[in-house]
KOLLOTI-767684 format. One line per 2 residues: number of its first residue (from 1); their letters; for each residue x, y, z of N, C-alpha, C. Coordinates in pm, whole numbers, plus 32768, in hexadecimal, padded with zeros to 4 digits. Example, Ala and Ser with C-alpha at 12.3 -4.5 7.8 and 13.67 -1.06 7.14 Angstrom:
2
1	as	8527:7DC7:830C:84CE:7E3E:830C:8528:7EB6:830C  8505:7F1F:82C4:8557:7F96:82CA:850A:8003:8313
END
This chain:
260
1	mr	18AA:98B8:4A81:1939:98F1:4A71:19B1:98A2:4A9B  1A34:98B8:4A5E:1A8C:9854:4A74:1AC2:984D:4AFA
3	ge	1ABB:98CB:4B3C:1AFA:98CF:4BC8:1AA7:98B4:4C37  1A21:9884:4C03:19CE:9870:4C7A:19CF:97D8:4C98
5	ir	19C2:97C1:4D0A:19D0:9732:4D39:1944:96F9:4D5E  1932:968D:4D0F:189D:9659:4D33:18A2:95E2:4D6B
7	ep	182D:95DF:4DDE:1822:9562:4E1C:17FF:94EF:4DD2  182C:946C:4DD9:1818:9403:4D8B:178B:93D9:4DB8
9	qi	173D:93AF:4D4B:16B0:9389:4D70:16B3:92FD:4D91  166D:92D6:4E01:1667:9258:4E33:15E9:9223:4E06
11	pn	15EA:91AB:4DC0:1559:9172:4DAC:1519:9153:4E1F  148A:9156:4E05:142A:912B:4E7A:1417:90AE:4E84
13	nn	142E:9051:4E1D:1410:8FBF:4E27:1476:8F7C:4E63  1464:8F02:4E9C:14B5:8EA3:4EE3:1525:8E6F:4E6C
15	vc	158C:8E67:4EBE:160E:8E3D:4E58:163B:8DB8:4E96  1635:8D62:4E57:1669:8CCE:4E84:16F2:8CB4:4E47
17	cr	1741:8C8B:4EA6:17D7:8C64:4E61:17FF:8BFF:4EA8  184E:8BA3:4E52:187F:8B23:4E7D:190F:8B3C:4EAF
19	mr	193F:8B01:4F09:19E7:8B21:4F2B:1A2E:8AB7:4EEF  1A8C:8ACA:4E9B:1AE0:8A6E:4E74:1B68:8A93:4E9C
21	lg	1B97:8A41:4F0D:1C1D:8A6B:4F45:1C78:89F5:4F2A  1C63:89A4:4EC2:1CBF:8930:4EB6:1D30:894A:4E8F
23	gr	1D46:89A3:4E1F:1DB8:89C7:4DEF:1E1D:8A18:4E4D  1DF7:8A5D:4EA9:1E35:8AA9:4F0A:1E60:8A50:4F9B
25	lg	1E0C:8A0F:4FBC:1E24:89B8:502C:1E48:8922:500A  1E59:8906:4F89:1E7C:8881:4F7C:1E03:8816:4F95
27	ig	1D99:883D:4F8F:1D1A:87DC:4FAF:1CC5:87F0:4F36  1CA7:8764:4F14:1C58:8761:4E8C:1BD9:879B:4EAA
29	ar	1BA5:87D4:4E36:1B2E:8829:4E25:1AB1:87DF:4E4A  1AB3:8770:4E3A:1A4B:86FA:4E4A:1A2E:86F8:4EE7
31	hi	1A83:870A:4F2F:1A7F:870C:4FC9:1A5D:878C:4FFC  1A50:87ED:4FB0:1A17:8865:5005:199D:887F:4F9E
33	rs	191E:8885:4FF7:18B7:888C:4FC2:1860:8900:501B  18AD:8947:5066:1855:899A:50AB:1825:8A2A:5059
35	lc	17BF:8A5C:5069:1775:8AC6:501F:176B:8B36:5073  178D:8BBC:5044:177A:8C2A:5091:1707:8C76:5047
37	va	16AE:8CA3:508A:1637:8CFB:504D:1649:8D7F:509C  164B:8DE5:503C:1652:8E70:5081:15DB:8E96:5069
39	rl	158F:8EDD:50CD:150A:8F21:50BD:1536:8FB3:50EC  1511:9002:5095:1528:9092:5097:14B2:90D9:50B8
41	sa	14C9:9110:513C:1434:9165:5167:1436:91EC:5119  13DD:9220:5141:13B4:92AB:5106:1424:9308:5104
43	gg	1463:9306:519C:14CD:9367:51BA:1560:933D:517C  155A:92CF:5132:15C9:92B0:50E7:163D:9259:5151
45	ha	15F8:921C:51B2:164E:91D3:520E:164C:9152:51CE  16BC:90F1:51D1:16AD:9057:51A3:16AC:9007:522E
47	iv	1659:8FB1:5227:1640:8F4E:527D:166A:8ECD:523F  16D7:8E79:527C:1703:8E05:523D:16C9:8D96:527F
49	dt	1686:8D34:523C:1653:8CAB:528A:16B0:8C4F:5252  16C4:8BD7:5294:170C:8B6C:525B:16A3:8B03:5257
51	ms	1698:8AD9:51F7:1629:8A61:51DB:1677:89DB:51DF  1642:8982:5224:168E:88FE:5243:1668:88C0:51AF
53	pp	16E8:8869:5186:16CC:8811:50FF:1667:87CB:5114  1630:8796:509F:15E4:870C:50AE:161B:86A2:50CE
55	ka	15EE:8653:511D:1627:85DC:5159:1633:8576:50E9  16BB:855B:50B5:16D5:8515:5053:16F9:845E:507B
57	wp	16F7:845C:50F5:170B:83DE:5125:16C4:836E:510A  162A:8382:5111:15CD:8333:50E9:15DC:8300:5069
59	ta	15FE:835B:4FFF:161B:831F:4F67:1697:82DC:4F56  1711:830F:4FAA:1776:82C5:4FAE:175F:822D:4FD7
61	vw	171C:8224:5052:170B:8191:507D:16AF:8141:5015  1649:818A:4FCE:15FC:8146:4F75:1643:8108:4F09
63	ry	16A0:816E:4ED1:170A:814C:4E64:175C:80CF:4E83  1792:80C2:4EF6:17D6:806A:4F30:1784:7FD6:4F2E
65	va	171C:7FE5:4F6A:16C7:7F60:4F75:1697:7F3A:4EEA  1684:7FA3:4E85:164B:7F7C:4E08:16BC:7F43:4DB0
67	ga	1738:7F57:4DD9:17C2:7F25:4DB1:17E0:7EB4:4DB8  1794:7E5D:4E2A:17A3:7DE2:4E69:171B:7D99:4E7B
69	pl	16D6:7D8A:4E0E:1656:7D69:4E23:1635:7CD7:4E65  1695:7C71:4E46:168C:7BE7:4E65:16AC:7BE1:4EF2
71	ty	170B:7C34:4F13:1731:7C41:4FC4:16DE:7C62:5011  1682:7CBE:4FF4:160D:7D10:503C:158B:7CC0:5024
73	lw	1585:7C83:4FC6:150D:7C34:4FB3:1515:7BAF:5005  158E:7B86:5010:15B6:7B0D:5071:15AA:7B1D:5104
75	lt	15DB:7BAC:5115:15C0:7BCB:51B0:1535:7BFF:51D5  14EA:7C0D:516A:145E:7C24:519C:1413:7BA6:51A8
77	vl	144E:7B42:5165:1416:7ABE:5188:1436:7A74:51FE  14A6:7A92:5222:14E6:7A69:52A9:14AB:7ACE:530E
79	lv	1473:7B41:52FF:1415:7B92:5363:13B2:7B48:5369  135F:7B12:52FB:12DC:7ADC:532A:12EC:7A52:5376
81	tt	134A:79FF:5339:1366:7975:5390:1384:7994:5413  13D6:79F2:5435:1405:7A1F:54CA:1398:7A39:550D
83	vi	132E:7A85:54D8:12B6:7AAE:550E:126A:7A32:553E  1254:79E3:54C4:1214:7943:54E9:1265:7901:5572
85	qh	12E4:7905:5565:131A:78B8:55CB:12F9:78EB:565F  12E1:7967:5663:12C7:79B1:56F4:1232:7983:5713
87	ql	11E0:795A:56BB:115E:7937:56CC:1152:7893:570A  11BC:7853:56F7:11B8:77AE:570C:11F6:77A1:5798
89	sr	11D5:7728:57D6:11FF:76F7:5848:1287:76D4:582C  12D6:76AD:589A:1374:7683:58A4:134F:760D:585B
91	rq	12F9:75B2:5880:1300:7533:5845:12D8:7537:57B1  126D:7586:576A:1254:7578:5707:12B2:75CC:56A1
93	lh	130D:762D:56D5:1365:7664:5684:13E8:7606:5672  1402:75B4:56C8:1474:7548:56DB:143F:74EB:5652
95	sl	13D6:74AC:5662:1386:746C:55FB:1389:7495:5576  135F:7529:5560:135B:7563:54D6:13E4:7561:549B
97	lv	145C:758B:5503:14E8:75AA:54B7:1522:7527:54A8  14FA:74AC:54FE:1545:7425:54D6:14EF:7408:544C
99	hg	1488:740E:5431:1435:73E7:53CA:1489:742B:534A  14AC:749A:534B:14FB:74E2:52E7:158A:74EC:52D8
101	st	15C4:7491:5329:1642:7497:5332:1679:7440:52C4  1709:7460:52AE:1761:7410:5247:17B5:73A8:528B
103	nl	1769:7350:52E7:17AC:72F2:5329:17B1:7282:52C4  1804:7204:52FC:1814:718A:52AF:1784:714C:527D
105	yh	1725:714A:52DD:16A0:711E:52C2:166A:714E:5255  1648:71DC:524C:1612:7229:51F2:165A:7206:5164
107	la	16E8:7222:516A:1728:722B:50F4:172F:71BD:5098  1704:7147:50E9:16F5:70B5:50A6:1666:70C0:506E
109	rd	161A:7119:509F:1587:70F0:5064:1555:714C:501F  155B:71CC:5036:152A:724C:4FF0:1598:72BD:4FDE
111	pl	1602:72A9:4FA4:1678:730D:4FBA:1653:73A3:4F7E  1603:7394:4EFF:15EF:7424:4ED5:1597:7478:4F1B
113	ev	1533:7434:4F68:14E0:7472:4FB0:151A:74A9:5022  156B:745B:5080:15B1:749A:50FF:15FA:74F4:50DA
115	lf	1666:74D0:507B:16C7:753D:504A:168D:75C1:5026  1605:75C5:4FF2:15C3:7645:4FDA:1597:7673:5068
117	ts	155B:7630:50B0:1505:764E:5120:1569:7685:5188  15C4:7642:5194:163A:766E:51FA:1662:7700:51D8
119	ll	164D:7737:5163:1667:77B6:514C:1601:781F:5181  1594:77FD:51B2:1528:784C:51B3:151B:7865:524A
121	wi	1562:7844:52A1:1563:782F:533E:15E9:785C:5374  15FA:789D:53F2:165F:78AB:542F:1661:7849:54A9
123	dg	16D5:7831:54DB:16DC:77CE:555C:16EE:7838:55E3  1679:786C:55E8:1677:78C5:565D:1605:7930:564D
125	ry	15F2:7973:56BA:1582:79C2:56CD:1590:7A44:56B9  1606:7A74:567D:1619:7B0B:566B:164A:7B1F:55E2
127	wt	1602:7B72:559C:1609:7B97:5505:1679:7C14:54FE  1686:7C6C:554F:16E2:7CE8:5544:176A:7CD5:550A
129	py	1791:7C73:5558:182D:7C55:5529:1837:7C22:5480  17E4:7BE7:5461:17DD:7BA7:53CD:17BC:7C3C:5385
131	lv	177B:7CA3:53B6:1769:7D1C:5361:17FD:7D6C:534C  1847:7D7A:53BB:18BB:7DAE:53D1:1916:7D54:536B
133	lf	1909:7CD8:535D:1982:7C82:5323:194D:7C89:5282  18D9:7C8D:5270:18A6:7C80:51EB:18E4:7D10:51A6
135	tl	18CF:7D7F:51F6:18D6:7E07:51C0:197A:7E0D:51A8  19C7:7DD4:5200:1A56:7DF3:5209:1AA4:7D93:5199
137	fl	1A6C:7D23:5194:1AAE:7CC6:5147:1A57:7C8B:50A8  19F4:7C6E:50CF:19A3:7C2A:504B:197D:7C9D:4FF1
139	ap	194D:7D1E:5028:1916:7D6A:4FE2:198A:7DA6:4F71  1A10:7DDF:4FBA:1A5F:7DFB:4F54:1A9E:7DA6:4EE4
141	ae	1A96:7D0F:4F2F:1ACD:7CAF:4ED1:1A61:7C96:4E53  19F5:7CA2:4E7C:198C:7C9F:4DF4:1996:7D16:4D9C
143	rw	19A3:7D9D:4DDB:19B8:7DF6:4D80:1A1C:7E05:4D1F  1A96:7DB3:4D6B:1B09:7DAA:4D1A:1B0F:7D2C:4CB4
145	lg	1AD6:7CB8:4CDF:1AF2:7C48:4C8F:1A81:7C43:4C1D  19FC:7C8A:4C40:1982:7C7D:4C02:1944:7BED:4C3D
147	ql	18B6:7C01:4C17:1873:7B79:4C66:1898:7AF1:4C43  18AE:7AD7:4BA6:18CA:7A5B:4B94:193C:7A36:4BC7
149	rw	19B3:7A6A:4BD4:1A31:7A4E:4C03:1A28:7A3C:4CA7  19D2:7A9E:4CDA:19C6:7A99:4D6B:197D:7A20:4D91
151	lt	1916:79EB:4D4C:18BE:7975:4D52:191A:78F7:4D4A  1976:78FE:4CE7:19C9:7891:4CBF:1A2E:786E:4D34
153	vg	1A64:78E8:4D69:1AC5:78E5:4DBE:1A8A:78A6:4E65  1A11:78EB:4E7C:19D1:78CB:4EF6:19AA:783B:4EFD
155	lt	1957:7817:4E8E:1917:7793:4E9B:197C:772F:4E87  19ED:7735:4E46:1A62:76DE:4E33:1A9B:76AF:4ECB
157	ah	1AA3:7739:4F0F:1ADF:771F:4F8C:1A81:76D6:4FEF  1A01:76F1:4FEB:199C:76BB:5042:198D:7634:502E
159	vg	197B:7604:4F95:197B:7573:4F7C:19E8:7531:4F98  1A5F:7569:4F6D:1AEE:7521:4F80:1B14:7505:5010
161	at	1B0A:7567:5060:1B22:7573:50F4:1AC0:7512:5137  1A47:74FC:50FF:19F0:74B2:5165:1A11:742C:5140
163	yl	1A24:73EC:50BF:1A3E:737C:50A3:1AD6:7357:50E0  1B26:73A0:50CE:1BBC:736B:510A:1BAD:7372:51A5
165	se	1B69:73D2:51EA:1B59:73BA:527F:1B24:7350:52A0  1A98:7330:5263:1A3F:72BA:5283:1A77:7243:5256
167	gl	1AE0:7236:51EF:1B22:71C3:51C6:1B7D:7199:5241  1BC9:71FC:5269:1C2B:71E5:52D2:1BEC:71B7:535A
169	ly	1B67:71DB:5372:1B26:71BF:53BD:1AFB:7126:53D7  1AD7:7104:5357:1AAA:7082:533A:1B17:7025:5344
171	la	1B94:7043:5316:1C13:6FE4:5336:1C1B:6FEA:53CE  1C1C:7047:541F:1C29:7051:54AE:1BD0:6FEA:54ED
173	iq	1B50:6FDE:54B2:1AD4:6F7C:54EE:1B05:6F03:54D0  1B38:6EE6:5468:1B5F:6E5A:542B:1BE0:6E1E:5493
175	lh	1C3A:6E89:54AE:1CAF:6E5F:5500:1C83:6E5E:5598  1BFF:6E79:55C3:1BDF:6E87:562B:1C1E:6EE7:5680
177	le	1C4C:6F67:563A:1C8B:6FCE:5679:1C07:7033:56A7  1B84:703D:5669:1B27:7079:5688:1A9B:7023:5693
179	pe	1A44:704B:56EF:19D7:6FEB:5711:1969:6FDF:5691  1933:6F79:567E:18DC:6F5D:561B:1868:6FDD:560A
181	km	183C:7013:5677:17E1:705D:567D:17FB:70EC:562D  1885:70FB:5603:18AA:7177:55BA:1881:7171:551F
183	vh	183A:70F6:5501:1800:70F4:5488:1797:715D:546F  174E:7170:54D7:16C9:71D4:54EA:16FC:7257:5528
185	ar	1768:7273:5525:17AD:72F9:5550:1763:736C:5518  174E:73D1:5565:171F:7459:5533:17A2:74A3:5502
187	di	1783:74C2:547F:17E1:7508:541B:1789:7558:53B6  177A:75DA:53ED:1727:761F:53A3:1775:76CE:538C
189	gv	174B:76FC:532D:177E:7793:5349:17BF:77C5:52C6  17E6:783E:52BE:1818:7886:5242:18AB:7883:524B
191	sy	18FE:7845:52B6:1984:787A:52BB:19D8:7862:5254  19BC:77DC:522D:1A2C:77A2:51C5:1A2B:77EF:514F
193	fm	19B4:7820:5122:19A1:7882:50AE:19E7:78FB:50DC  19D9:7935:5139:1A13:79B6:5170:1AA2:79B8:516E
195	vg	1AC9:7959:51B0:1B64:7940:51C7:1BA2:793E:5134  1B68:78E8:50E9:1BA6:78D7:5054:1BB1:7963:500A
197	im	1B4A:79BA:502F:1B2F:7A4C:4FE0:1B99:7A92:502D  1BB5:7A8C:50B6:1C14:7AD0:50FA:1C9D:7ACB:50B1
199	av	1CA5:7A40:50A4:1D24:7A20:5067:1D51:7A54:4FED  1CED:7A58:4F89:1D34:7A82:4F01:1D0A:7B1F:4EF8
201	la	1CE0:7B66:4F67:1CDF:7BFB:4F6B:1D68:7C23:4F97  1DB5:7BC6:4FC6:1E50:7C01:4FCE:1E93:7C37:4F6D
203	yh	1E70:7C0B:4EF4:1EA8:7C1C:4E75:1E76:7C99:4E41  1E17:7CE3:4E8E:1DE7:7D61:4E58:1E28:7DCF:4EB6
205	ia	1E7D:7D9D:4F19:1EB5:7DF2:4F6F:1F5B:7DFB:4F3C  1F7E:7E98:4F48:2009:7EAA:4F19:206A:7E82:4F81
207	qp	20D8:7E4E:4F26:214A:7E34:4F79:2186:7EA4:4FB8  21CA:7E85:5040:21DF:7E2C:5090:2173:7DFF:50F6
209	wr	20F9:7E4E:50F2:2099:7E49:5147:204E:7DB9:5127  2057:7D7B:50AD:2038:7CFD:506D:2058:7C98:50E4
211	wc	20DA:7C97:5110:2117:7C27:5157:20E9:7C36:51E2  20D6:7CCB:5202:20B5:7CBF:528E:201E:7C92:52A8
213	yl	1FD7:7CB5:5238:1F4F:7C81:523C:1F34:7BD5:523E  1F95:7BAA:5203:1FA5:7B0E:51E0:1FC4:7AC6:525D
215	ai	2038:7B0E:5298:2062:7ACD:5325:1FE7:7AD2:537F  1FA3:7B4A:539C:1F39:7B5E:53EE:1ED8:7AEC:53D7
217	lv	1EB1:7AD7:535A:1E49:7A6A:5338:1E6D:79FE:5357  1EF0:79CE:5333:1F1C:7949:5350:1F30:7923:53E9
219	vv	1F48:7981:5427:1F5A:7987:54BB:1ED5:795E:5501  1E68:79B6:54D7:1DE2:79AE:5520:1DB0:7924:54F8
221	ft	1DC8:78F2:5498:1D94:7877:546A:1E00:77F2:5489  1E53:7810:54B9:1ECE:778D:54B4:1EC7:7780:5554
223	vp	1EC9:77E2:559F:1ECE:77CA:562B:1E71:7768:5660  1DE4:776B:5641:1D74:7717:565B:1D9C:7678:5643
225	li	1DCA:767D:55BE:1E00:75FE:5593:1E70:75BD:55E9  1EC9:760E:560E:1F48:75DA:566D:1EFB:75B7:56EE
227	vh	1EC1:7607:572B:1E77:7606:57C0:1E31:757A:57C7  1DD3:7578:5768:1D75:7508:578E:1D4D:74DA:56DA
229	vn	1D83:7485:56BB:1D52:743C:5627:1CD3:7415:5634  1C6B:7463:55E0:1BFD:7418:55B8:1BD4:743E:552C
231	ft	1B75:7407:5507:1B39:740C:5460:1B17:74B8:543E  1AE5:74F7:549D:1AE4:7586:546F:1B4E:75DA:545C
233	ai	1BB6:75C6:54B9:1C42:760F:54B2:1C8D:75DA:5428  1C85:754E:5401:1CBF:7523:5393:1C79:7565:531F
235	gh	1BF1:7576:5332:1B99:759E:52B8:1BCC:7640:5298  1BDD:7686:530A:1C0E:7715:52F2:1C85:770E:52C9
237	fa	1CF7:76DA:52D6:1D77:76CC:52A4:1D83:76AE:5212  1D19:764D:51F2:1CF5:75FF:5163:1CCB:768E:5111
239	ai	1C6A:76DA:514F:1C3C:7749:5108:1C93:77AF:50DA  1CFD:77CB:5142:1D54:7821:5121:1DAA:7802:50A5
241	ci	1DDE:777A:50A2:1E2D:773D:5037:1DE2:7751:4FC6  1D56:7722:4FC2:1D20:7730:4F38:1D06:77A3:4F09
243	gl	1CDF:7807:4F5E:1CE1:7894:4F38:1D5D:78CF:4EFE  1DDD:78B3:4F25:1E4A:78E3:4EF7:1E75:7897:4E81
245	cf	1E34:7829:4E5D:1E41:77E2:4DE7:1E07:7830:4D5E  1DBC:789C:4D84:1D6E:78C6:4D20:1DD4:794F:4CED
247	yp	1E3E:7955:4CFD:1E9D:79C9:4CE8:1E96:79E8:4C31  1E85:798C:4BE8:1E6B:79A4:4B37:1DEA:7A00:4B34
249	ma	1D88:79CC:4B7E:1D0C:7A21:4B84:1D06:7AAA:4BA9  1D5A:7ABB:4C27:1D67:7B41:4C52:1DC5:7B97:4C0C
251	ra	1E20:7B5D:4BC5:1E83:7B96:4B5B:1E13:7BDC:4AF7  1DD6:7B73:4AC3:1D77:7B9F:4A56:1D29:7C2B:4A65
253	aq	1CF5:7C1C:4AF9:1C9C:7C9D:4B1E:1CFC:7D23:4B3A  1D81:7D0F:4B69:1DE8:7D73:4B5B:1DFC:7DA3:4AE1
255	lr	1E13:7D59:4A6A:1E2F:7D7C:49DB:1DA9:7DD7:49BD  1D34:7DA2:49D4:1CB1:7DE0:49B3:1CB9:7E81:49DA
257	da	1CF3:7E84:4A67:1CCC:7EFA:4A8C:1D35:7F54:4A63  1DB7:7F15:4A48:1E12:7F6A:4A23:1DF0:7F99:4982
259	gr	1DA4:7F4E:4942:1D7C:7F7C:48BC:1D0D:7FF9:48B3  1CD9:8011:4921:1C6B:8077:4921:1CA4:8101:4912
END
């Protein structure tokens, strides 16, 4: 009958609803993934359970790593060689690192071998700082530049800074400003490659933060050069300059991103 008030029928099955509050709260719907499940008992009372969203961070981490395969492959190699370092005595480790160093002696005899070998070892016993630095600087640069440009910048900085610093060291030895034993100096590691990438990454940062980033970078690697001039400090400063010279390549990457 028309005047009769009927009680609404409540279905017995579970009702699953996704909460989409983005429009009202100004939060993107992609950030709200909570699900509420209403279980209706026989008496009609609703029991609401909040189900925690599936953990998305492992997927996000994997996508980030997959977007910079060369960075994390290299980091894995460095982890293996660091483990090997820990198995060696101090004397054996020193001999190993000197043998793979890009010093004047080795650059004069087998330059290609030592330029490659020096990238496979870190001059220290701790790998974790490299994990942080590679993730903060090398991985974003690889994702932005692409593998080929990334390799070009890094290897150019590595080779150029090595020869510039060792060339000045050779000149200092000839002028008797440095002892001749520096011909066999230990010079190994990934820092020239990394600093060159850190420098070119400045072009990926929006202004005015770009200038703040560059100022910090220059200060960090210029102060050691002023305090105590040595071939390593010269190499780091040279790597910054080499990295900054790749503005045309960085500009091409920016135009590519703008066209997407």
